TIVOVEX-407887 format. One line per 2 residues: number of its first residue (from 0); their letters; for each residue x, y, z of C-alpha. Coordinates in pm, whole numbers, always signed. Example, Ala and Ser with C-alpha at 12.3 -4.5 7.8 and 13.67 -1.06 7.14 Angstrom:
BEGIN
0> AS> +1230 -450 +780 ~ +1367 -106 +714
This chain:
BEGIN
0> MS> -7475 +91 +82 ~ -7320 -253 +138
2> NE> -6960 -323 +215 ~ -6974 -552 -68
4> LI> -7098 -297 -354 ~ -6827 -36 -208
6> QT> -6586 -261 -245 ~ -6678 -376 -615
8> LE> -6685 -12 -713 ~ -6355 +94 -517
10> AL> -6176 -192 -675 ~ -6212 -33 -1051
12> PW> -5939 +152 -1199 ~ -5978 +492 -1022
14> SP> -5718 +821 -1064 ~ -5615 +884 -757
16> YR> -5755 +1152 -526 ~ -5691 +1523 -586
18> EI> -5816 +1788 -342 ~ -6023 +2095 -494
20> TT> -6226 +2358 -321 ~ -6570 +2393 -367
22> AQ> -6903 +2623 -268 ~ -6953 +2289 -22
24> GP> -6590 +2330 +132 ~ -6249 +2141 +53
26> MR> -6345 +1783 -175 ~ -6153 +1473 -253
28> VK> -6198 +1360 -581 ~ -6118 +1063 -804
30> QM> -6243 +935 -1201 ~ -6260 +695 -1423
32> TP> -6422 +608 -1761 ~ -6724 +397 -1662
34> TP> -6724 +43 -1731 ~ -7039 -182 -1847
36> KV> -7042 -287 -1485 ~ -7117 +95 -1383
38> WD> -7373 +169 -1620 ~ -7548 -189 -1561
40> LW> -7560 -81 -1139 ~ -7606 +284 -1210
42> NR> -7937 +200 -1458 ~ -8086 -132 -1251
44> GA> -8167 +57 -881 ~ -7821 +129 -755
46> RE> -7834 +460 -895 ~ -7953 +661 -564
48> LM> -7725 +417 -312 ~ -7445 +521 -498
50> KQ> -7521 +883 -525 ~ -7545 +865 -129
52> NG> -7231 +768 -108 ~ -7047 +1020 -366
54> YV> -7026 +818 -682 ~ -7175 +1028 -967
56> LQ> -7200 +982 -1340 ~ -7232 +1298 -1540
58> RN> -7045 +1424 -1851 ~ -6763 +1643 -1851
60> KE> -6711 +1983 -2041 ~ -6603 +1754 -2379
62> GT> -6926 +1559 -2358 ~ -6739 +1275 -2269
64> WV> -6935 +1048 -2017 ~ -6699 +1030 -1671
66> FY> -6760 +840 -1340 ~ -6672 +1066 -1038
68> RW> -6650 +972 -633 ~ -6678 +1277 -436
70> VK> -6600 +1293 -59 ~ -6552 +1549 +183
72> AL> -6181 +1666 +233 ~ -6096 +1701 +603
74> SD> -6075 +2084 +700 ~ -5726 +2157 +818
76> RV> -5894 +2247 +1165 ~ -6065 +1897 +1179
78> KD> -5755 +1731 +1029 ~ -5519 +1876 +1321
80> RL> -5826 +1796 +1582 ~ -5815 +1447 +1492
82> LK> -5406 +1419 +1482 ~ -5423 +1565 +1788
84> ES> -5688 +1319 +1932 ~ -5468 +1018 +1805
86> RA> -5178 +1178 +2027 ~ -5328 +1233 +2318
88> ED> -5128 +1218 +2620 ~ -5462 +1244 +2853
90> SD> -5824 +1295 +2933 ~ -6065 +1423 +3176
92> HP> -6339 +1209 +3025 ~ -6472 +1033 +3331
94> LM> -6447 +687 +3318 ~ -6497 +365 +3483
96> VP> -6232 +165 +3643 ~ -6224 -146 +3917
98> PG> -6177 -19 +4279 ~ -5814 +86 +4401
100> LK> -5683 +81 +4031 ~ -5640 +387 +3804
102> YR> -5587 +424 +3406 ~ -5232 +632 +3349
104> PF> -5310 +988 +3208 ~ -5256 +807 +2818
106> QR> -5413 +494 +2880 ~ -5726 +727 +2967
108> AG> -5709 +886 +2645 ~ -5654 +597 +2433
110> IK> -5983 +460 +2593 ~ -6165 +785 +2514
112> YG> -6054 +791 +2143 ~ -6164 +402 +2154
114> ID> -6524 +466 +2287 ~ -6531 +799 +2052
116> RL> -6527 +567 +1755 ~ -6664 +262 +1836
118> FG> -6960 +405 +1989 ~ -7013 +718 +1762
120> QH> -6979 +986 +2060 ~ -6895 +1335 +2045
122> GH> -6903 +1378 +1690 ~ -6757 +1082 +1568
124> RQ> -6873 +847 +1293 ~ -6907 +511 +1450
126> RQ> -6661 +259 +1349 ~ -6658 -107 +1376
128> AI> -6302 -168 +1432 ~ -5983 +53 +1573
130> LI> -5674 +42 +1633 ~ -5429 +75 +1941
132> GD> -5065 +112 +1809 ~ -4889 +223 +2105
134> EP> -4518 +128 +2113 ~ -4473 -184 +2361
136> GL> -4476 -157 +2726 ~ -4730 +140 +2715
138> GK> -5038 -103 +2839 ~ -5264 -190 +2529
140> TI> -5436 -481 +2679 ~ -5545 -250 +3002
142> QA> -5664 +3 +2707 ~ -5864 -260 +2573
144> IG> -6007 -393 +2851 ~ -6104 -35 +2951
146> IM> -6279 +27 +2645 ~ -6497 -278 +2709
148> NQ> -6563 -156 +3106 ~ -6721 +144 +2946
150> DP> -7018 -53 +2740 ~ -7358 +2 +2880
152> NL> -7446 -354 +2846 ~ -7102 -476 +3025
154> RD> -7286 -749 +3216 ~ -7403 -918 +2908
156> LR> -7162 -867 +2653 ~ -6938 -1133 +2498
158> AL> -6580 -1082 +2427 ~ -6341 -1335 +2212
160> IV> -5953 -1234 +2293 ~ -5731 -1383 +2008
162> CP> -5350 -1375 +2092 ~ -5056 -1549 +2067
164> AS> -5029 -1890 +2318 ~ -4769 -1728 +2534
166> LK> -5005 -1450 +2616 ~ -5320 -1615 +2690
168> LN> -5224 -1649 +3053 ~ -5136 -1292 +3088
170> WR> -5480 -1213 +2932 ~ -5659 -1397 +3168
172> NE> -5449 -1244 +3485 ~ -5511 -862 +3323
174> LR> -5902 -942 +3273 ~ -5926 -1049 +3628
176> KW> -5715 -738 +3747 ~ -5892 -478 +3550
178> ML> -6214 -582 +3441 ~ -6523 -420 +3625
180> EG> -6803 -643 +3809 ~ -6577 -929 +3840
182> IG> -6641 -1014 +3463 ~ -6253 -1110 +3380
184> SE> -6278 -1363 +3687 ~ -6486 -1609 +3456
186> AI> -6292 -1558 +3130 ~ -6180 -1948 +2998
188> VV> -5875 -1968 +2850 ~ -5958 -2223 +2582
190> KD> -5740 -2493 +2510 ~ -5851 -2869 +2390
192> KW> -6207 -2842 +2454 ~ -6445 -2587 +2402
194> PG> -6674 -2474 +2667 ~ -6987 -2496 +2490
196> GL> -7293 -2292 +2524 ~ -7174 -1944 +2610
198> AP> -7374 -1739 +2876 ~ -7387 -1318 +2827
200> GK> -7072 -1183 +3025 ~ -6817 -1455 +2908
202> IL> -6494 -1395 +2781 ~ -6296 -1659 +2579
204> IV> -5934 -1626 +2503 ~ -5776 -1839 +2223
206> NY> -5437 -1792 +2052 ~ -5417 -1780 +1689
208> DI> -5283 -2103 +1602 ~ -5563 -2288 +1695
210> LH> -5849 -2067 +1571 ~ -5920 -2330 +1260
212> RW> -5994 -2617 +1541 ~ -6276 -2376 +1623
214> EK> -6422 -2225 +1303 ~ -6770 -2350 +1389
216> EI> -6802 -2308 +1730 ~ -6667 -1945 +1705
218> RQ> -6867 -1867 +1448 ~ -7196 -1990 +1615
220> TR> -7190 -1683 +1845 ~ -7225 -1331 +1755
222> WD> -6936 -1143 +1985 ~ -6982 -793 +2083
224> YI> -6605 -754 +2099 ~ -6331 -912 +1922
226> VL> -5956 -803 +2021 ~ -5700 -891 +1821
228> DE> -5371 -866 +2015 ~ -5020 -859 +1851
230> AH> -5193 -825 +1528 ~ -4935 -799 +1331
232> YL> -4951 -1157 +1338 ~ -5194 -1107 +1060
234> KS> -4979 -952 +781 ~ -5063 -1196 +527
236> RK> -5384 -1226 +378 ~ -5343 -1580 +254
238> AR> -5214 -1711 +566 ~ -5419 -1934 +781
240> RT> -5403 -1734 +1117 ~ -5548 -1450 +933
242> VY> -5843 -1590 +712 ~ -5971 -1770 +1066
244> AL> -5954 -1441 +1234 ~ -6063 -1222 +953
246> GG> -6258 -1445 +737 ~ -6132 -1498 +340
248> TL> -6031 -1814 +107 ~ -5749 -2114 +174
250> EV> -5620 -2370 -36 ~ -5701 -2689 +111
252> GE> -5608 -3057 +23 ~ -5425 -3191 -279
254> MK> -5659 -3079 -490 ~ -5600 -2718 -380
256> LI> -5967 -2689 -368 ~ -6083 -2299 -240
258> KL> -6272 -2305 +69 ~ -6446 -2036 +192
260> IT> -6415 -1860 +549 ~ -6672 -1637 +706
262> PI> -6583 -1335 +907 ~ -6630 -1399 +1289
264> PC> -6964 -1241 +1368 ~ -6913 -942 +1599
266> EK> -6998 -591 +1677 ~ -6686 -436 +1741
268> KI> -6334 -545 +1670 ~ -5996 -386 +1895
270> FL> -5672 -461 +1681 ~ -5346 -381 +1914
272> TG> -4995 -360 +1781 ~ -4718 -190 +1868
274> TP> -4652 -203 +1477 ~ -4897 -27 +1340
276> IP> -4682 +63 +986 ~ -4388 -227 +986
278> NK> -4106 -238 +728 ~ -4292 -413 +434
280> VI> -4584 -174 +477 ~ -4817 -396 +274
282> EC> -4852 -604 +590 ~ -5069 -387 +736
284> LP> -5346 -375 +445 ~ -5503 -658 +633
286> IV> -5579 -448 +945 ~ -5636 -136 +738
288> KE> -5887 -297 +540 ~ -6107 -378 +868
290> CD> -6065 -70 +1015 ~ -6128 +160 +715
292> PE> -6291 -76 +467 ~ -6475 +246 +266
294> GL> -6170 +464 +264 ~ -5810 +370 +305
296> GA> -5863 +13 +268 ~ -6134 +25 -12
298> NE> -5888 +0 -311 ~ -5561 -248 -287
300> AI> -5444 -130 -604 ~ -5421 +222 -532
302> FV> -5280 +138 -129 ~ -4979 -29 -341
304> RQ> -4927 +220 -547 ~ -4932 +498 -302
306> YC> -4752 +328 -5 ~ -4591 +25 -102
308> VP> -4313 +119 -373 ~ -3976 +170 -239
310> GK> -3849 +547 -214 ~ -3553 +725 -372
312> NG> -3260 +509 -388 ~ -3449 +219 -300
314> GP> -3526 +377 +97 ~ -3847 +402 +260
316> ND> -4191 +493 +74 ~ -4181 +859 +32
318> NL> -4553 +879 +151 ~ -4547 +710 +469
320> EE> -4617 +1036 +668 ~ -4929 +1049 +515
322> LQ> -5036 +734 +494 ~ -4963 +736 +924
324> ER> -5191 +1079 +937 ~ -5479 +930 +734
326> MR> -5444 +594 +989 ~ -5433 +831 +1309
328> AA> -5717 +1064 +1129 ~ -5953 +758 +1074
330> FM> -5912 +457 +1315 ~ -5558 +470 +1510
332> VR> -5445 +589 +1833 ~ -5037 +579 +1867
334> RL> -4845 +732 +2141 ~ -4458 +658 +2209
336> KA> -4275 +593 +2511 ~ -4058 +899 +2487
338> DV> -4363 +1125 +2485 ~ -4581 +994 +2721
340> LK> -4357 +804 +2988 ~ -4101 +1099 +3049
342> EL> -4024 +956 +3394 ~ -3929 +616 +3198
344> PP> -3531 +582 +3249 ~ -3336 +557 +2916
346> KI> -3194 +226 +2796 ~ -2825 +220 +2718
348> RT> -2663 -44 +2470 ~ -2328 -134 +2497
350> VN> -2113 -407 +2291 ~ -1880 -585 +2567
352> TL> -1557 -738 +2338 ~ -1390 -996 +2448
354> DP> -1037 -1125 +2388 ~ -1090 -1480 +2248
356> SD> -701 -1596 +2329 ~ -813 -1509 +2676
358> YK> -1045 -1822 +2641 ~ -825 -1978 +2357
360> LD> -1100 -1936 +2118 ~ -929 -1783 +1857
362> RI> -920 -2045 +1583 ~ -1292 -2117 +1560
364> FN> -1362 -1748 +1518 ~ -1191 -1716 +1225
366> EE> -1342 -2034 +1129 ~ -1681 -1884 +1173
368> MS> -1621 -1571 +976 ~ -1459 -1753 +696
370> IF> -1788 -1940 +634 ~ -2006 -1593 +682
372> QD> -1781 -1457 +427 ~ -1839 -1784 +192
374> YQ> -2195 -1742 +253 ~ -2189 -1362 +203
376> EL> -1998 -1441 -160 ~ -2227 -1697 -260
378> LR> -2547 -1506 -142 ~ -2431 -1243 -409
380> TW> -2327 -1464 -691 ~ -2689 -1619 -660
382> QI> -2875 -1294 -633 ~ -2742 -1186 -959
384> RA> -2824 -1512 -1124 ~ -3162 -1518 -998
386> EL> -3254 -1176 -1131 ~ -3076 -1228 -1476
388> AK> -3313 -1511 -1505 ~ -3623 -1315 -1452
390> AE> -3527 -1205 -1812 ~ -3527 -1553 -1952
392> GI> -3930 -1589 -1829 ~ -4100 -1716 -1499
394> EA> -4013 -2064 -1539 ~ -3678 -2030 -1596
396> HR> -3676 -1814 -1309 ~ -3805 -2074 -1079
398> IV> -3542 -2338 -1176 ~ -3273 -2084 -1079
400> LR> -3453 -1993 -737 ~ -3475 -2376 -664
402> EK> -3110 -2395 -731 ~ -3039 -2094 -559
404> KL> -3257 -2243 -239 ~ -3082 -2598 -249
406> KL> -2713 -2424 -312 ~ -2779 -2154 +6
408> GI> -2939 -2393 +242 ~ -2636 -2639 +252
410> SA> -2401 -2305 +307 ~ -2666 -2192 +580
412> SM> -2686 -2522 +751 ~ -2310 -2483 +778
414> LS> -2316 -2136 +901 ~ -2619 -2211 +1188
416> AI> -2400 -2497 +1291 ~ -2057 -2288 +1334
418> RI> -2286 -2016 +1513 ~ -2438 -2283 +1754
420> KT> -2070 -2408 +1844 ~ -1870 -2064 +1913
422> AI> -2190 -1930 +2118 ~ -2140 -2263 +2312
424> AK> -1772 -2216 +2291 ~ -1776 -1837 +2417
426> VP> -2046 -1920 +2742 ~ -1772 -1915 +2985
428> GV> -1691 -1546 +2884 ~ -2071 -1478 +2879
430> ID> -2107 -1625 +3290 ~ -1812 -1381 +3316
432> QV> -2010 -1092 +3256 ~ -2337 -1196 +3469
434> KL> -2143 -1301 +3785 ~ -1977 -915 +3746
436> VH> -2350 -763 +3721 ~ -2445 -1031 +3992
438> ED> -2164 -905 +4233 ~ -2284 -600 +4217
440> GK> -2626 -692 +4305 ~ -2832 -663 +4041
442> KV> -3058 -868 +3864 ~ -2979 -998 +3524
444> IL> -3231 -1089 +3212 ~ -2966 -1352 +2996
446> FA> -3103 -1405 +2625 ~ -2953 -1693 +2380
448> HH> -3143 -1823 +2043 ~ -3048 -2178 +2045
450> IQ> -3159 -2467 +2279 ~ -2804 -2599 +2274
452> VL> -2654 -2244 +2353 ~ -2958 -2227 +2693
454> DK> -2832 -2541 +2808 ~ -2494 -2469 +2817
456> LQ> -2569 -2134 +3012 ~ -2794 -2319 +3269
458> EE> -2520 -2554 +3344 ~ -2264 -2274 +3375
460> LE> -2527 -2130 +3569 ~ -2545 -2434 +3830
462> AG> -2181 -2456 +3820 ~ -2145 -2118 +3915
464> GL> -2410 -2097 +4210 ~ -2652 -1864 +4052
466> TF> -2995 -1908 +4101 ~ -3215 -1867 +3763
468> VR> -3575 -1928 +3620 ~ -3564 -2043 +3225
470> ID> -3831 -1997 +2963 ~ -3781 -2145 +2593
472> GS> -4020 -2265 +2339 ~ -4109 -2580 +2527
474> TS> -4180 -2419 +2841 ~ -4569 -2441 +2981
476> LK> -4798 -2133 +2999 ~ -4866 -2197 +3354
478> AR> -4469 -2213 +3401 ~ -4395 -1937 +3249
480> QE> -4618 -1747 +3498 ~ -4483 -1858 +3750
482> AV> -4114 -1833 +3635 ~ -4194 -1446 +3579
484> EK> -4389 -1413 +3896 ~ -4059 -1550 +4095
486> FQ> -3824 -1342 +3924 ~ -4024 -1052 +3959
488> AG> -4013 -1134 +4376 ~ -3674 -1114 +4382
490> LV> -3650 -1514 +4444 ~ -3395 -1542 +4171
492> DV> -3092 -1396 +4029 ~ -3127 -1448 +3663
494> FL> -3405 -1500 +3426 ~ -3265 -1712 +3115
496> GG> -3465 -1706 +2813 ~ -3482 -1759 +2442
498> II> -3484 -1453 +2229 ~ -3839 -1566 +2044
500> PA> -4026 -1745 +2314 ~ -3950 -1515 +2622
502> GV> -3887 -1196 +2373 ~ -4291 -1080 +2370
504> GL> -4539 -1026 +2636 ~ -4344 -1030 +2971
506> TL> -4288 -791 +3233 ~ -3947 -821 +3377
508> TA> -3909 -475 +3545 ~ -3676 -668 +3812
510> AE> -3392 -645 +3566 ~ -3159 -328 +3544
512> YV> -2953 -584 +3277 ~ -3032 -735 +2981
514> IF> -2755 -959 +2844 ~ -2756 -1135 +2534
516> AE> -2518 -1452 +2470 ~ -2641 -1465 +2119
518> LD> -2816 -1254 +1860 ~ -3072 -1238 +1636
520> WV> -3110 -1137 +1258 ~ -3380 -893 +1288
522> PG> -3326 -585 +1504 ~ -3675 -581 +1625
524> QM> -3658 -921 +1777 ~ -3359 -787 +1990
526> TQ> -3572 -477 +2085 ~ -3873 -687 +2170
528> AE> -3655 -861 +2407 ~ -3481 -542 +2564
530> DR> -3820 -411 +2621 ~ -3918 -708 +2863
532> AH> -3691 -466 +3125 ~ -3723 -114 +2941
534> RI> -4133 -92 +3007 ~ -4389 +31 +3250
536> GQ> -4277 -29 +3650 ~ -3914 +0 +3567
538> LA> -3726 +291 +3774 ~ -3400 +224 +3675
540> VV> -3162 +273 +3377 ~ -3192 -72 +3149
542> FI> -2851 -148 +3050 ~ -2830 -361 +2716
544> LH> -2521 -582 +2698 ~ -2424 -799 +2371
546> VV> -2136 -1006 +2458 ~ -1923 -1062 +2189
548> ME> -1549 -1180 +2090 ~ -1330 -966 +1922
550> GS> -1300 -1100 +1551 ~ -1657 -1303 +1543
552> LD> -1966 -1321 +1357 ~ -2176 -1211 +1664
554> EY> -1929 -858 +1728 ~ -2014 -746 +1357
556> MA> -2364 -837 +1371 ~ -2398 -640 +1713
558> KR> -2263 -328 +1580 ~ -2492 -355 +1287
560> LI> -2790 -417 +1467 ~ -2746 -143 +1730
562> EK> -2689 +91 +1410 ~ -3029 -57 +1297
564> QE> -3180 -18 +1604 ~ -3089 +316 +1664
566> II> -3179 +468 +1301 ~ -3539 +300 +1344
568> ER> -3589 +507 +1704 ~ -3446 +806 +1541
570> AL> -3699 +814 +1257 ~ -4018 +892 +1210
572> DT> -4275 +691 +1383 ~ -4414 +650 +1014
574> LA> -4141 +337 +1058 ~ -4249 +139 +1302
576> TP> -3970 -82 +1454 ~ -4000 -434 +1291
578> KD> -4171 -685 +1527 ~ -4173 -1014 +1364
580> DD> -4266 -1152 +1727 ~ -4399 -1494 +1566
582> IG> -4098 -1634 +1340 ~ -4268 -1685 +1051
584> TE> -4204 -1933 +758 ~ -3890 -2071 +707
586> ED> -3879 -1886 +358 ~ -3918 -1583 +632
588> LD> -3632 -1688 +853 ~ -3401 -1724 +498
590> ED> -3499 -1362 +422 ~ -3443 -1192 +751
592> RD> -3062 -1369 +715 ~ -2995 -1309 +354
594> NF> -3132 -907 +404 ~ -2850 -900 +720
596> AA> -2621 -1075 +504 ~ -2615 -945 +159
598> KE> -2343 -629 +139 ~ -2562 -476 -182
600> KA> -2925 -568 -343 ~ -3008 -563 -720
602> AS> -3241 -258 -794 ~ -3492 -514 -917
604> RG> -3509 -720 -625 ~ -3852 -682 -524
606> TS> -4002 -762 -906 ~ -4116 -1070 -962
608> AK> -4079 -1256 -1286 ~ -4432 -1235 -1340
610> KL> -4436 -878 -1307 ~ -4153 -818 -1486
612> QE> -4313 -998 -1810 ~ -4588 -749 -1767
614> EA> -4380 -460 -1800 ~ -4201 -595 -2054
616> ER> -4507 -640 -2263 ~ -4611 -271 -2180
618> LT> -4281 -129 -2331 ~ -4296 +136 -2585
620> PA> -4039 +173 -2867 ~ -3921 +506 -2698
622> MR> -3879 +310 -2378 ~ -3701 +30 -2543
624> IA> -3458 +276 -2723 ~ -3417 +432 -2403
626> AE> -3357 +100 -2152 ~ -3104 +7 -2411
628> TA> -2905 +327 -2409 ~ -2980 +396 -2029
630> IR> -2810 +7 -1976 ~ -2505 +64 -2147
632> II> -2444 +394 -1966 ~ -2521 +298 -1583
634> QA> -2299 -41 -1675 ~ -2027 +197 -1725
636> KA> -2030 +386 -1415 ~ -1798 +377 -1160
638> PK> -1846 +134 -829 ~ -1931 +463 -590
640> DV> -2186 +574 -827 ~ -2397 +221 -903
642> NS> -2354 -86 -691 ~ -2174 -407 -820
644> VD> -2439 -630 -812 ~ -2652 -356 -1037
646> KE> -2351 -339 -1229 ~ -2275 -712 -1327
648> IL> -2634 -770 -1381 ~ -2627 -507 -1652
650> LG> -2316 -668 -1764 ~ -2464 -1013 -1789
652> LL> -2733 -880 -2028 ~ -2499 -701 -2254
654> DT> -2293 -1016 -2264 ~ -2565 -1220 -2456
656> GN> -2408 -1098 -2786 ~ -2767 -1110 -2949
658> DL> -3006 -781 -2969 ~ -3196 -748 -2597
660> TA> -3519 -863 -2587 ~ -3848 -707 -2423
662> LQ> -3766 -912 -2094 ~ -3395 -810 -2064
664> LA> -3493 -447 -2149 ~ -3732 -441 -1870
666> LG> -3506 -581 -1667 ~ -3262 -338 -1748
668> RK> -3494 -62 -1726 ~ -3565 -147 -1392
670> IA> -3232 -98 -1269 ~ -3148 +214 -1476
672> WK> -3454 +357 -1328 ~ -3307 +369 -974
674> HR> -3023 +519 -1084 ~ -3166 +738 -1356
676> AH> -3002 +1045 -1163 ~ -2710 +960 -1395
678> LD> -2924 +1005 -1692 ~ -3041 +1270 -1926
680> QD> -3373 +1420 -1798 ~ -3482 +1319 -2155
682> MV> -3349 +982 -2133 ~ -3544 +977 -1790
684> KD> -3895 +1106 -1947 ~ -3880 +825 -2217
686> LK> -3795 +582 -1909 ~ -4093 +672 -1704
688> WP> -4410 +475 -1663 ~ -4739 +721 -1691
690> EE> -4810 +639 -1315 ~ -4472 +617 -1165
692> EK> -4334 +857 -924 ~ -4067 +1082 -1023
């Protein structure tokens, strides 16, 4: 059966799967009332194909026609075996490897996992795509190359490597080193010119940002392999890079015409990312659809309902462990550094707080914290206004959002300007710490965020007689590689880099100290930057040092960031470190900053005005009565029980003085549902949607 027909059937409004025991063994079944489309397919030639894939149309005991889909459930024994393979730390399977090199034990297991599924070996169903989701630093690149090395048609294969621009030369070097029979030496890095007719045995390396430029040329070849590195870049199905990498539709031109982009023709795909399940779980759906189109990725609505809604008290979804297990059982291999690199020393994070009076900086840091606190209060005010505007309709909400963006943008610009000013002011204190480490004979990676701060750090390094290399957003690929090689060879004392441009894809294990002169709003950005030193090849403990001034915004940020990093690392690997190596859109950055700055968040924050309107139209009379009563109960609760943002939103609804509208009741119900622990069970039952989890 074609993928298109399965996609059509799976997009129908099914019930969730339930698992039952049958004479044929454990089975999973879901059902729905047959639509005219189902009857049409069943009666016009697709019946046998539907049956072969588990679709059955039959009467139930009451005589009503029901459309079922039956699939074999994994037995506990098979499931345990598949999960064990996904976590395997070694394999004795014979593998081809270039002379003088050898794969690490866990890399052998990862390659074995890939070839079993991509080649359909050892009882596994052949798949078109797999995901290598190992933690950063474990050699996902080497494993992808290792899989291609095992292909019986190695000499004739055509491969396309898609990666961030900053990693193209790294890929070229790894292919030259790890590809069999010298094939990697002919790898071509695509820049401003397409290489023309592609002979068998050729490998092209292209970055995501120029895929659209070579749309036609890429699709003229049927590739044996496409490797998509840092695949979390494909987090939005509507983004241009995702559409040109995986296929889809784009709006183009002022008329917003729809352009269809066909998928790149290929036999096998290998996705690589250290963040297989990001904090925003919906962002992994494009990869899931590619790797498991007939299973986990078949029905987006069910996926969202099952795995993307918040869990208890607005925390992580309660089904993430199930999601991880389904991904592992089907298409994902993932190992953690702590499990497979037991010889890798730990990293130790510390915040080194300096006295601003020693550097005559008291006034500037007081000014910085004042601006930040003003921003927090403004953010809180506009968060409440924006939520209340949802209850006035879609257009009213859009108007408030535009005004919110303007007002917050002005305050955010002031905050950004003062952050640059304070970061430059504390540079002498940062350089003092670098000198202390240098005097101890240790190499240092020195990170900052803003180009002005990097310039000031460079100036002070030069004045202090310290040798260094520098990578920022303007550094060419060739210069990046030369800088890394120079630092790794011990020819300079300091590696100076931007957190974003130098925080991914580089191996800088010559350093034992990573010093941050500035911080990023996102914990994952910081962790990625740290892992430039904390990766394969590191033999010493890595010390992460945040140099901050007492009473500064950086001191506040550093403590919160470290707490978040440690919470993430202690958690099950179902919730992966957010790895936003591409800084994303301006809206992404605003969201990262606001998520960090917000002291409290509205329970209704993730519900759009359009979704709220749909829910308002579905409210039953019983739900309306329960919602109005619940709003009054929750609003009267003490601040320790209900956050002040939710209380103010509910107060805003009640202060209208009129009967609450359906939209207002829907908004109040959303907030009351989060705080339902304060309501009696009968009221909770009346508030609950039929499909909503308790």
